[in-house]
C-alpha positions as CSV (number, residue, x, y, z in Angstrom):
1,M,0.2,0.0,0.2
2,T,1.3,3.2,-1.0
3,T,2.0,6.2,1.3
4,Q,-1.5,8.3,-0.2
5,E,-3.5,4.7,-0.1
6,Q,-2.8,4.6,3.5
7,L,-3.8,8.3,4.3
8,Q,-6.9,7.6,2.2
9,Q,-7.5,4.6,4.2
10,W,-7.1,6.3,7.7
11,H,-9.2,9.3,6.5
12,E,-12.2,7.0,5.3
13,L,-12.0,5.2,8.8
14,A,-11.9,8.1,10.7
15,Q,-15.1,9.7,8.7
16,Q,-16.6,6.0,9.6
17,F,-15.7,6.7,13.4
18,R,-17.7,10.2,13.1
19,V,-20.6,9.1,11.2
20,D,-21.0,6.2,13.2
21,S,-20.9,8.0,16.4
22,I,-23.5,10.5,15.2
23,R,-25.7,7.5,14.1
24,A,-25.4,5.7,17.6
25,T,-25.9,8.8,19.7
26,T,-28.9,10.3,17.4
27,V,-30.8,7.0,17.8
28,A,-30.0,7.0,21.6
29,G,-31.0,10.4,21.5
30,S,-28.5,11.5,24.1
31,G,-24.5,10.8,24.3
32,H,-21.7,12.9,23.2
33,P,-21.0,12.8,19.3
34,T,-19.0,16.2,19.2
35,S,-16.4,14.9,21.7
36,S,-16.3,11.4,19.9
37,M,-15.5,13.2,16.6
38,S,-12.5,15.1,17.5
39,P,-10.1,12.5,18.1
40,A,-11.1,10.1,15.3
41,D,-8.2,10.6,13.1
42,M,-5.8,9.6,15.6
43,M,-7.9,6.5,16.6
44,A,-7.9,6.0,13.0
45,V,-4.2,5.6,13.0
46,L,-3.9,3.8,16.1
47,L,-6.2,0.9,15.3
48,S,-5.1,0.4,12.1
49,K,-1.5,0.6,12.5
50,Y,-0.1,0.8,16.0
51,L,-2.6,-1.1,18.2
52,C,-1.5,-4.5,18.9
53,Y,-4.2,-6.4,20.1
54,D,-6.1,-9.8,19.6
55,F,-9.6,-9.0,19.6
56,D,-10.2,-13.0,19.8
57,N,-8.2,-13.2,23.1
58,P,-8.9,-10.2,25.2
59,D,-6.9,-12.1,28.0
60,N,-3.8,-12.4,25.8
61,P,-1.0,-11.3,28.3
62,N,1.0,-9.9,25.3
63,N,-2.4,-7.4,24.2
64,D,-1.4,-3.5,24.3
65,H,-3.9,-1.9,26.8
66,F,-6.3,1.0,25.7
67,I,-7.9,3.1,28.1
68,L,-10.4,5.8,27.2
69,S,-10.1,8.0,29.8
70,K,-12.7,10.6,28.7
71,G,-15.2,7.9,28.8
72,H,-18.3,10.2,27.6
73,A,-16.5,9.6,24.3
74,S,-17.6,5.9,24.2
75,P,-19.5,6.3,21.0
76,L,-15.8,6.5,19.3
77,L,-14.8,3.6,21.4
78,Y,-18.0,1.3,20.0
79,S,-17.1,2.9,16.5
80,M,-13.5,1.2,16.8
81,Y,-15.0,-2.2,18.1
82,K,-17.5,-2.1,15.0
83,A,-14.4,-1.4,12.6
84,A,-12.5,-4.5,14.5
85,G,-15.2,-6.5,13.6
86,V,-16.3,-7.6,17.4
87,I,-19.5,-5.8,17.7
88,T,-22.1,-5.6,14.5
89,D,-23.7,-2.2,13.4
90,D,-26.9,-3.2,15.0
91,E,-25.4,-3.3,18.5
92,L,-23.7,-0.2,18.0
93,L,-27.1,0.9,17.5
94,S,-28.2,0.0,20.9
95,L,-26.1,2.6,22.5
96,R,-27.4,3.9,26.0
97,Q,-30.4,1.0,25.8
98,F,-31.5,-0.5,28.8
99,N,-29.6,-4.3,28.7
100,S,-27.3,-3.0,25.9
101,R,-23.8,-3.7,26.6
102,L,-22.7,-0.3,25.1
103,E,-23.5,1.9,28.0
104,G,-23.4,5.7,28.2
105,H,-19.6,5.1,29.4
106,P,-17.8,1.8,28.9
107,T,-17.4,-0.9,31.5
108,P,-16.0,-4.1,31.5
109,V,-19.3,-5.5,30.6
110,L,-17.2,-5.4,27.1
111,P,-14.6,-8.0,27.0
112,W,-12.3,-5.5,25.4
113,V,-12.7,-2.9,28.0
114,D,-10.3,-2.9,31.0
115,V,-11.9,-0.3,33.5
116,A,-14.6,1.6,33.4
117,T,-14.4,5.4,32.7
118,G,-16.1,8.3,33.0
119,S,-15.3,9.8,36.1
120,L,-12.4,12.0,34.2
121,G,-9.0,12.3,35.7
122,Q,-8.9,8.3,36.5
123,G,-7.9,6.7,33.1
124,L,-4.3,8.0,32.8
125,P,-3.3,7.1,37.1
126,I,-5.3,3.7,36.0
127,G,-3.0,3.7,32.9
128,V,0.3,3.9,35.1
129,G,-0.8,1.0,37.2
130,V,-1.0,-1.1,34.2
131,A,2.3,0.3,32.7
132,L,4.0,-0.8,36.1
133,A,2.6,-4.4,35.6
134,G,4.0,-4.4,32.4
135,K,7.6,-3.2,33.2
136,Y,8.1,-4.4,36.3
137,L,6.1,-7.5,36.7
138,D,5.1,-9.2,33.6
139,Q,8.0,-8.0,31.8
140,L,6.5,-8.3,28.4
141,P,6.6,-5.6,25.6
142,Y,3.3,-4.5,25.3
143,N,2.3,-0.7,25.7
144,V,-0.6,1.4,27.5
145,W,-2.0,3.6,25.5
146,V,-4.5,6.2,27.3
147,L,-6.8,8.8,25.4
148,L,-7.7,11.6,27.4
149,G,-9.4,15.1,27.3
150,D,-8.1,18.2,27.6
151,S,-10.7,19.5,30.6
152,E,-9.7,16.5,32.6
153,T,-6.2,17.8,33.0
154,A,-7.3,20.2,35.3
155,E,-7.9,17.1,37.9
156,G,-5.1,16.6,40.2
157,S,-4.9,12.9,40.1
158,V,-3.3,13.3,36.3
159,W,-0.9,15.0,37.7
160,E,-0.2,12.6,40.4
161,A,-0.1,10.0,37.1
162,F,2.6,12.4,35.4
163,D,4.6,12.2,38.2
164,H,4.6,8.7,39.0
165,A,5.1,7.6,35.5
166,A,8.1,9.7,35.2
167,H,9.5,8.1,38.5
168,Y,9.1,4.8,37.3
169,T,10.7,5.7,33.8
170,L,7.2,3.8,32.4
171,D,8.0,4.3,28.7
172,N,5.7,1.8,28.0
173,L,3.2,4.3,28.6
174,I,1.6,6.6,25.9
175,A,-0.8,9.4,26.7
176,I,-2.8,11.2,24.1
177,I,-4.3,14.5,25.3
178,D,-7.4,15.5,22.8
179,V,-7.1,19.2,22.9
180,N,-10.5,20.2,21.4
181,R,-10.7,23.4,23.5
182,L,-14.1,23.0,24.1
183,G,-15.3,22.0,27.4
184,Q,-19.1,21.1,28.7
185,R,-19.7,24.9,29.4
186,G,-16.9,26.6,27.3
187,Q,-13.8,27.1,26.9
188,T,-11.0,24.8,28.7
189,E,-8.6,26.2,31.0
190,L,-5.8,26.3,28.4
191,G,-8.0,26.5,25.5
192,W,-5.3,25.6,22.3
193,N,-2.7,26.4,24.2
194,T,-0.7,23.0,23.2
195,R,2.6,24.3,24.3
196,A,1.7,25.0,28.1
197,Y,0.6,21.4,28.1
198,A,3.7,20.5,26.9
199,N,6.1,22.7,29.3
200,R,4.0,20.9,32.1
201,A,4.6,17.5,31.0
202,K,8.2,18.1,30.3
203,A,8.5,19.7,34.0
204,F,7.3,15.8,35.0
205,G,10.0,14.4,32.8
206,W,7.8,13.4,30.0
207,E,8.7,13.5,26.5
208,A,6.2,15.9,25.0
209,I,5.0,15.9,21.5
210,E,2.7,18.8,19.6
211,I,0.6,18.3,16.8
212,D,-2.2,19.0,14.6
213,G,-4.7,16.1,15.8
214,H,-6.3,16.1,12.2
215,N,-3.1,15.8,9.9
216,L,-2.6,11.9,9.6
217,T,1.1,12.2,8.7
218,E,1.8,14.1,11.7
219,I,-0.2,11.3,13.7
220,D,1.6,8.5,12.4
221,Q,4.9,10.3,13.0
222,A,4.2,11.2,16.8
223,F,3.0,7.4,17.3
224,N,6.1,5.8,15.7
225,A,8.4,8.6,17.7
226,A,6.7,7.6,21.1
227,L,7.3,3.8,20.5
228,A,11.0,4.5,20.1
229,I,11.5,6.2,23.1
230,N,12.7,4.1,25.9
231,D,13.5,6.1,29.0
232,R,10.6,8.3,29.6
233,P,6.8,8.0,29.0
234,T,5.5,10.1,26.3
235,V,2.5,12.4,25.9
236,I,1.0,13.3,22.5
237,I,-0.5,16.6,22.8
238,A,-2.8,16.9,19.9
239,R,-4.9,20.1,18.5
240,T,-8.2,19.2,17.3
241,K,-11.5,20.4,16.8
242,K,-14.8,19.6,18.5
243,G,-17.3,18.3,15.9
244,K,-14.6,18.1,13.4
245,G,-16.0,17.6,9.9
246,V,-19.6,19.0,10.5
247,S,-20.1,22.6,10.1
248,L,-23.3,22.3,12.3
249,V,-21.3,21.2,15.0
250,E,-17.7,22.4,14.3
251,D,-15.9,24.1,17.0
252,L,-19.0,25.5,18.7
253,G,-20.2,25.7,22.1
254,G,-23.2,24.3,23.3
255,W,-22.9,21.2,21.7
256,H,-21.0,19.0,24.6
257,G,-23.3,15.8,25.6
258,K,-25.8,16.6,22.8
259,A,-27.1,14.2,20.1
260,L,-28.1,15.4,16.8
261,K,-31.9,15.6,15.7
262,P,-32.8,13.1,12.8
263,D,-32.7,16.2,9.9
264,Q,-29.4,17.1,11.3
265,E,-27.9,14.0,11.6
266,K,-29.0,13.4,7.7
267,E,-27.2,16.4,6.7
268,A,-24.0,15.7,9.1
269,I,-23.7,12.3,7.8
270,A,-23.8,13.9,4.1
271,S,-21.1,16.5,4.7
272,L,-19.1,13.6,6.0
273,G,-19.3,11.5,3.0
274,G,-22.0,9.3,3.9
275,E,-22.0,5.9,5.8
276,R,-19.1,3.4,5.8
277,Q,-18.9,-0.3,6.3
278,I,-15.2,-0.6,6.7
279,E,-13.6,-3.5,8.5
280,I,-9.8,-3.8,9.3
281,Q,-7.5,-6.3,10.6
282,V,-5.9,-5.2,14.0
283,K,-2.3,-6.2,14.4
284,K,-2.0,-9.1,16.8
285,P,0.8,-9.0,19.3
286,E,4.0,-10.7,17.7
287,T,5.5,-11.8,20.8
288,Q,3.3,-14.8,22.5
289,N,5.3,-14.7,25.5
290,Q,4.0,-15.4,29.4
291,P,4.3,-13.1,32.1
292,A,7.8,-13.3,34.1
293,T,7.6,-15.4,37.3
294,T,8.0,-13.5,40.5
295,G,9.6,-16.3,42.3
296,N,8.8,-19.7,43.5
297,A,5.8,-19.9,45.7
298,Q,6.4,-21.3,49.1
299,P,3.7,-23.0,51.6
300,L,1.8,-20.3,53.6
301,Q,3.0,-20.0,56.9
302,L,1.0,-17.3,58.6
303,P,2.5,-15.3,61.8
304,T,1.1,-16.2,65.1
305,Y,0.8,-14.5,68.1
306,E,0.6,-15.7,71.8
307,K,-2.3,-15.4,74.1
308,D,-2.3,-12.6,76.3
309,A,0.4,-10.7,74.4
310,K,-0.4,-7.5,73.2
311,V,0.4,-6.7,69.6
312,A,-1.2,-3.9,67.2
313,T,-3.3,-5.2,64.2
314,R,-1.4,-3.3,61.8
315,R,1.7,-5.1,62.9
316,A,-0.1,-8.3,62.2
317,Y,-1.3,-7.2,58.8
318,G,2.4,-6.2,58.0
319,D,3.7,-10.0,59.2
320,T,0.6,-11.3,57.1
321,I,1.6,-9.5,54.1
322,K,5.1,-10.7,54.2
323,A,3.9,-14.2,54.8
324,L,1.6,-13.8,51.8
325,G,4.3,-12.8,49.7
326,A,6.5,-15.7,50.1
327,A,3.4,-18.1,49.2
328,R,1.6,-15.8,46.7
329,P,3.9,-14.5,43.7
330,D,0.8,-12.3,42.3
331,V,0.4,-10.6,45.6
332,V,1.8,-6.8,45.1
333,V,1.8,-4.3,47.9
334,L,1.5,-0.5,47.5
335,D,1.6,2.2,50.3
336,A,1.3,5.7,50.7
337,E,4.7,6.8,52.3
338,V,3.3,5.7,55.6
339,S,4.9,1.9,55.3
340,N,6.6,2.0,58.2
341,S,3.3,2.8,60.2
342,T,0.8,0.4,58.4
343,Y,4.1,-2.2,58.4
344,A,3.9,-2.6,54.6
345,E,7.8,-1.9,54.7
346,D,8.1,-5.7,55.9
347,F,6.8,-6.8,52.8
348,A,8.7,-3.9,50.8
349,E,12.3,-5.1,52.5
350,A,11.5,-8.5,51.3
351,Y,9.8,-8.2,48.1
352,P,11.1,-5.1,46.5
353,E,10.3,-6.1,43.3
354,R,6.6,-6.1,44.0
355,Y,6.1,-3.3,46.2
356,F,5.4,0.0,44.5
357,E,5.9,3.2,46.7
358,M,3.0,5.7,45.6
359,Y,3.9,8.4,48.1
360,I,1.7,10.6,49.5
361,A,-0.6,10.6,46.3
362,E,-3.6,8.4,47.5
363,Q,-5.8,8.7,44.3
364,Q,-2.8,7.2,42.6
365,M,-2.3,4.6,44.9
366,V,-5.9,3.1,44.6
367,A,-5.7,3.8,40.6
368,A,-2.4,1.8,40.4
369,A,-4.0,-1.0,42.4
370,V,-6.8,-0.9,39.8
371,G,-4.6,-1.0,37.2
372,L,-2.2,-3.9,38.3
373,Q,-5.7,-6.2,38.7
374,V,-6.2,-5.7,35.4
375,R,-3.3,-8.0,34.7
376,N,-4.4,-10.3,37.3
377,Y,-2.0,-9.5,40.5
378,K,-3.5,-9.2,44.2
379,P,-2.8,-5.8,44.9
380,F,-3.1,-4.5,49.0
381,A,-2.9,-0.9,49.2
382,S,-2.3,0.8,52.6
383,T,-2.2,4.0,54.4
384,F,-4.1,5.8,57.2
385,A,-7.8,5.0,56.9
386,A,-8.3,8.8,57.3
387,F,-6.5,9.2,54.0
388,L,-8.3,6.9,51.8
389,S,-11.1,9.4,51.9
390,R,-9.2,11.2,49.1
391,A,-9.5,8.5,47.0
392,Y,-13.2,7.5,47.4
393,D,-14.0,8.4,43.6
394,F,-11.3,6.0,42.5
395,V,-12.8,3.4,44.7
396,R,-16.2,4.0,43.5
397,M,-15.3,3.3,40.2
398,A,-13.6,0.5,40.8
399,A,-16.6,-1.2,41.8
400,V,-18.0,-0.2,38.7
401,S,-15.0,-1.5,37.0
402,R,-15.6,-4.9,38.7
403,A,-11.8,-4.7,40.2
404,N,-10.9,-6.8,42.8
405,I,-8.6,-4.6,45.5
406,K,-7.6,-4.8,48.9
407,L,-7.6,-1.7,51.0
408,V,-6.0,-1.4,54.3
409,G,-6.6,1.6,56.7
410,S,-4.7,1.9,59.7
411,H,-5.1,4.5,62.5
412,A,-8.7,4.4,62.9
413,G,-10.8,6.2,65.2
414,V,-10.4,8.1,68.5
415,S,-8.3,5.4,69.9
416,I,-5.4,6.7,67.8
417,G,-4.7,9.0,70.5
418,Q,-2.7,12.5,70.5
419,D,-2.4,12.8,66.6
420,G,-6.3,14.5,66.9
421,P,-9.0,14.4,64.8
422,S,-7.2,15.0,61.1
423,Q,-6.0,11.9,61.6
424,M,-8.7,9.9,63.1
425,A,-10.9,8.0,60.4
426,L,-14.3,8.2,61.8
427,E,-16.2,7.9,58.1
428,D,-14.3,4.7,56.8
429,L,-16.6,2.1,57.6
430,A,-19.7,4.0,56.4
431,A,-17.9,4.9,53.1
432,F,-16.6,1.5,52.6
433,R,-20.0,-0.3,53.3
434,A,-21.8,1.9,50.7
435,V,-19.5,0.4,47.9
436,W,-21.5,-1.8,45.7
437,S,-20.3,-5.2,46.6
438,S,-17.8,-4.6,49.0
439,T,-16.1,-6.2,52.1
440,V,-15.8,-4.7,55.0
441,L,-13.4,-6.0,58.1
442,Y,-12.5,-4.9,61.2
443,P,-10.4,-7.7,63.6
444,C,-9.7,-7.1,67.3
445,D,-6.6,-9.0,67.7
446,A,-3.3,-10.1,65.7
447,N,-4.1,-13.7,65.1
448,Q,-7.5,-12.8,63.7
449,T,-6.0,-10.0,61.4
450,A,-3.6,-13.2,60.0
451,K,-6.8,-15.0,59.2
452,L,-8.6,-12.5,57.5
453,V,-6.0,-10.9,55.3
454,E,-5.3,-14.8,54.1
455,Q,-8.6,-14.5,52.8
456,M,-8.7,-10.9,51.5
457,S,-6.1,-12.1,48.7
458,D,-8.5,-14.4,46.6
459,R,-11.8,-12.1,48.0
460,D,-13.3,-10.4,44.7
461,G,-14.6,-6.9,44.8
462,I,-13.3,-4.0,46.8
463,V,-12.2,-5.2,50.4
464,Y,-11.2,-3.0,53.2
465,L,-9.8,-3.9,56.4
466,R,-9.5,-1.3,59.3
467,T,-6.7,-1.6,61.7
468,T,-5.9,-0.5,64.9
469,R,-2.9,1.7,66.0
470,E,-2.8,0.7,69.8
471,K,-1.5,-2.3,71.1
472,T,-4.3,-4.8,71.9
473,P,-4.2,-8.1,73.7
474,I,-4.7,-10.9,71.9
475,I,-7.8,-13.2,72.9
476,Y,-7.9,-15.7,70.4
477,S,-5.7,-19.2,69.7
478,S,-3.9,-19.1,66.2
479,D,-5.8,-22.1,65.3
480,F,-9.6,-20.3,65.3
481,E,-10.9,-19.7,61.9
482,F,-13.0,-16.4,61.2
483,P,-14.9,-16.8,58.0
484,I,-15.9,-13.7,56.2
485,G,-19.5,-13.3,57.0
486,G,-18.7,-14.7,60.6
487,S,-18.8,-13.4,63.9
488,K,-17.4,-15.1,67.3
489,T,-19.4,-15.0,70.6
490,I,-16.9,-14.6,73.1
491,R,-19.3,-14.7,76.2
492,S,-22.6,-16.0,76.3
493,S,-24.9,-17.7,78.9
494,D,-28.6,-19.0,79.1
495,Q,-29.1,-16.1,81.5
496,D,-27.8,-13.1,79.2
497,Q,-29.8,-10.2,79.9
498,A,-28.4,-8.3,77.1
499,A,-25.7,-8.7,73.9
500,V,-22.7,-6.2,73.4
501,I,-21.7,-6.3,70.1
502,G,-18.2,-4.6,69.0
503,A,-15.3,-4.8,67.0
504,G,-11.5,-4.0,66.8
505,I,-10.6,-1.9,69.8
506,T,-14.2,-1.5,71.4
507,L,-14.6,-5.7,71.3
508,H,-11.8,-5.3,74.3
509,E,-13.7,-2.6,76.0
510,A,-17.1,-5.0,75.7
511,L,-14.9,-7.6,77.7
512,K,-13.8,-5.0,80.2
513,A,-17.6,-4.4,80.8
514,Y,-18.5,-7.8,80.7
515,E,-16.1,-8.8,83.8
516,R,-17.7,-5.9,85.8
517,L,-21.3,-6.6,85.3
518,K,-21.2,-10.2,85.7
519,N,-19.3,-8.8,89.1
520,E,-22.7,-7.4,89.4
521,G,-24.6,-10.4,88.8
522,I,-25.9,-9.2,85.2
523,M,-24.8,-11.6,82.5
524,V,-23.9,-10.5,78.7
525,R,-23.3,-11.7,75.9
526,V,-20.5,-10.4,74.0
527,I,-20.1,-10.6,70.1
528,D,-17.2,-9.9,67.8
529,A,-18.8,-8.3,64.5
530,Y,-15.2,-8.6,62.7
531,S,-17.3,-9.0,59.5
532,V,-18.8,-5.7,59.4
533,K,-19.7,-6.2,55.6
534,P,-21.2,-8.9,55.0
535,I,-22.5,-9.1,58.6
536,D,-23.6,-12.1,60.7
537,V,-27.4,-11.9,60.6
538,Q,-28.2,-15.1,61.8
539,T,-26.2,-14.4,65.3
540,L,-27.5,-10.9,65.8
541,H,-31.2,-12.3,65.2
542,Q,-30.4,-15.2,68.0
543,A,-28.9,-12.7,70.3
544,A,-32.1,-10.5,69.9
545,Q,-34.0,-13.5,70.6
546,D,-32.2,-14.9,73.4
547,T,-32.0,-11.3,75.4
548,E,-35.5,-9.8,74.8
549,G,-34.2,-7.8,72.1
550,N,-31.6,-5.7,74.3
551,L,-28.8,-5.0,72.1
552,V,-26.0,-2.3,72.8
553,V,-23.4,-1.8,69.7
554,V,-20.0,0.2,70.5
555,E,-17.8,1.4,67.8
556,D,-15.2,4.0,67.2
557,H,-16.8,5.4,64.5
558,W,-19.1,8.4,64.1
559,M,-23.1,7.3,64.7
560,E,-23.6,7.1,61.0
561,G,-23.4,4.3,58.9
562,G,-20.6,2.2,60.7
563,L,-21.0,-0.9,62.9
564,G,-24.3,0.4,64.4
565,A,-26.1,0.8,61.1
566,A,-24.7,-2.6,60.0
567,V,-26.6,-4.2,62.9
568,L,-29.7,-2.3,62.5
569,D,-29.8,-3.5,58.4
570,A,-29.6,-7.2,59.7
571,F,-33.1,-6.4,61.3
572,A,-34.3,-4.4,58.4
573,G,-36.4,-5.9,55.2
574,T,-34.8,-5.9,51.4
575,N,-35.9,-6.3,48.2
576,S,-35.4,-10.1,48.8
577,T,-35.6,-10.6,52.0
578,P,-38.7,-9.9,54.5
579,A,-38.3,-7.9,57.8
580,D,-37.6,-9.9,60.8
581,D,-40.3,-8.9,63.6
582,G,-37.9,-6.1,65.4
583,S,-40.7,-4.7,67.3
584,Q,-39.3,-5.7,70.7
585,L,-35.6,-4.7,69.4
586,Q,-34.1,-2.4,71.9
587,L,-30.7,-1.0,70.5
588,I,-28.5,1.2,72.0
589,K,-25.9,2.8,69.8
590,L,-22.6,3.8,71.4
591,A,-20.5,5.9,68.9
592,V,-18.5,8.7,68.7
593,S,-21.1,12.0,68.6
594,E,-18.6,15.0,69.0
595,M,-15.6,16.3,67.7
596,P,-12.6,14.9,69.6
597,G,-9.5,16.4,70.2
598,S,-6.1,15.1,71.3
599,G,-5.6,12.9,74.5
600,T,-4.6,9.4,75.2
601,P,-6.8,6.7,73.7
602,E,-8.1,5.7,77.1
603,E,-9.1,9.6,77.6
604,L,-10.7,9.7,74.1
605,L,-12.8,6.7,74.3
606,H,-14.1,7.6,77.7
607,A,-14.7,11.1,76.3
608,A,-16.7,9.6,73.4
609,K,-18.5,7.2,75.8
610,I,-17.4,4.1,73.9
611,D,-15.4,2.8,76.8
612,A,-16.4,0.0,79.4
613,D,-18.1,2.6,81.7
614,A,-20.6,3.7,78.8
615,I,-21.1,0.1,78.1
616,V,-21.7,-0.7,81.7
617,E,-24.1,1.9,81.7
618,A,-26.1,1.4,78.4
619,V,-26.5,-2.2,79.7
620,K,-27.9,-1.3,83.2
621,T,-30.4,0.9,81.4
622,Q,-31.6,-1.6,79.3
623,V,-31.7,-4.2,82.1
624,R,-33.7,-1.7,84.1
625,Q,-36.3,-1.0,80.9
626,T,-36.8,-4.4,80.5
627,I,-37.5,-5.4,84.1
628,G,-39.9,-2.3,84.2
629,V,-41.8,-3.8,81.2
630,S,-41.7,-7.3,82.4
631,R,-43.5,-5.6,85.8
């Protein structure tokens, strides 16, 4: 094929992408045709010549990865899939319809989509994670291509990605910024100032290439140059026009997220040369290698701890993740520059090739974990629990991506002590419980922590483990099992007048309260609800039945959304489960209600009314009320 023939083929394919984006969105009556039209020329060249991808085998470890960070341009992506021959024209026109795989923003419902996008500023940070896997773990020559919109470069997470990609010299990462000048409500911050984008990227240590995003020759040369660079990541900064090729919408404001009407569609398609049904053969990877092994798996030897010793659960996490590292070559650990507090440093020292320091960039840390699991690794990402809130949107979108990541938050609750409320996670249980299909775990001792961390590695979805700063007594033998979804009833009798439900630090306060109440002739059941989600509904119902509904829940967390809410939900009806008869339920929630300050853990637990003193008083109140009712 001559150069001119090649350019003509790319032009025709790009026009097909534009036409198909218009057709699909007009049928849907909504969507983003103009955002899909501006990068069409670049995607035509990428798909025809540079992307190495076996669409028949999307799990091929040698495949390149393409991430559409500007996820609202999904009509373009779906048009590319049509041209690759993996979806039909009929399916293309099902865009945004109920039960269609072609959702308004792409998700891994489609086997060729690695991650869900649409919350802007996430594609490049996730791309960093995939590129880390390719360069350091898989050690395979695939490339990671990320198409960004210019508007989303205002997101700080994009620059966290620029920073970390350069730090790790990810020469297998190629970003493409579609600089079409127009955002949702007008001109973007930098407009068409591609030099400003280039200067910023270069300051972070990237190779920056400025091009006319509609000049097919320049596009081809830029992609070729990007592949030749072997000591840094590359960003291609392409000046384009939104709605390119249709005078009705080209470079005009007010068209973002708007579909053309049928009469406008007809005129637009005519101006683009009409419908086409081009299908191309996408180049498959030349190499067919397997990922590099990262060591020989050894039998798992979990750490064990002697009863009555005092060990922080964060310490047990560090010990256990190191043990998992020996047994599981697919386990990878990330941390946000607090590894000497989370004890992720133990893994880092033992397995430096599988440890990635994300510094104080929690969004990038979670995004990298999502990228790593794309390549079937088991990422554990840890930091202070309070700071995971910075990355909450990444966690939310990870669930949309059906991602399997493990998050560990230490230093939770007022029990951390003197550091004060800026360091105290008091919202984390509520936040992670609210994530779709998540798992939330809160161990109270080191042996329990070890068993739960082991289970996390193969648990699907978003799995969150809350660890404690303070050393806590070992109350369980190392041979105990703690299945996710279960609980442990550690004190009970036939004369129980109430049940106290705790987890983590408050479980130990509940045990202190038990001894004091027993000395006064009041028997209570103590339940360790280490699995906050899913919670052990059966055990809670049995406790309510056995104690005339007297339940006391105590937690080192705000009143809203945490363990107390999880217990209440166990008695509420759902779409599939009828409500239990909770008419006799007398539940007291002990939780943090006032803004804490600095102090010792003991002082702060007492001030928050979540210590043994508060539990004793709550139980006595319930018992008095029950006696009064029975009389």
